[in-house]
N, C-alpha and C positions, 0 to 999 in steps of 0.2 A: 521503459520505465525511466522516469526522470526525477530529479530532486527539485524541491521548491526554490531553493537558493543555493549558491555556491558554498555556503557554510554548512550545509547538511552533509554529514559523513556517513558512509555506508560500509563500515568495517563490520560485516555481519557473520554470524554463525552460518556455516555452509547450508544447513537445512533450511534456515530462514531465507537465505539468499535464493536457494532453489525454489522455494515456495513463492517468493515474490516474483520471480521470473515467470512462474506458472500463472499467477494472478495477473500480471501484466499482459500475458498472452490472451487471457479472457477479456480484459479491458479492450485490447486491440480488436478482438472479434466484435466488440460492441462499438467500434469506431472511436475509441478514446485511448488514453494512456494512463497508467498508474502513476500518481505523483506522491512521492514520499516527502512529508513535511518535517519529519524529525527522525534521526537515526541514532548513531553512536557518538555524536559530537558532545563534547563536555561543556559547551556553552548553553545547552538546552536546559530548560527548567523542569527537571524530573527529580523524584525523591532520591536520596542518597543511595538507596538500595535498588534503584530502578534497573531492570534488565536491559534498558537502552544502552547503558554504559558497557555492558558485556557483549553487545552486538546481538542480543537475543530478542529485541523488540524494536518496532518502528511505529511511527504514526503516519497514516496515509490520508490523503484528501478524498472525501467522498461526499458528493452532493448530487442533486438531481440535475444531470447534464441536459435533460430535455429543456430545462428552463434557460439554458445557455446556448440553445440552437442545435442541439444534437438529439433529436427526438428518438433516434434508434437505441439510445443508451437506456437500459432499465433504471428504474428508480433505485435509490440507495438500498431500500428494503429488499427489492427484488434481486439486486446485485448480491447482497449478503446471503440471501436464501440460495441463489444459484451457486455461489462459491461454497457454501456449507455442504450442499448436496454433492458437488463434484470433488470437494476436498476429502470427503469421506472415502473416496476411492483412490486418492493421490498416494 
């Protein structure tokens, strides 16, 4: 798992952190890596009551990696469906 830029902060709730590690492992099975684009940094543009500031939410990059030369990576829709199914047993 990596962050988009050095300014992204990942001071996360332990449950969210564990879940993101699991999601990253799935991405790695697909030949990719989870990219967090926004975390708990106070410079982000989220609502005043956003869970980002409490370390309970993140934004991640998701696009069709097949268009970027990694054809083995499922489409965003298929990634989401696979994660939903497996997360149900997490």
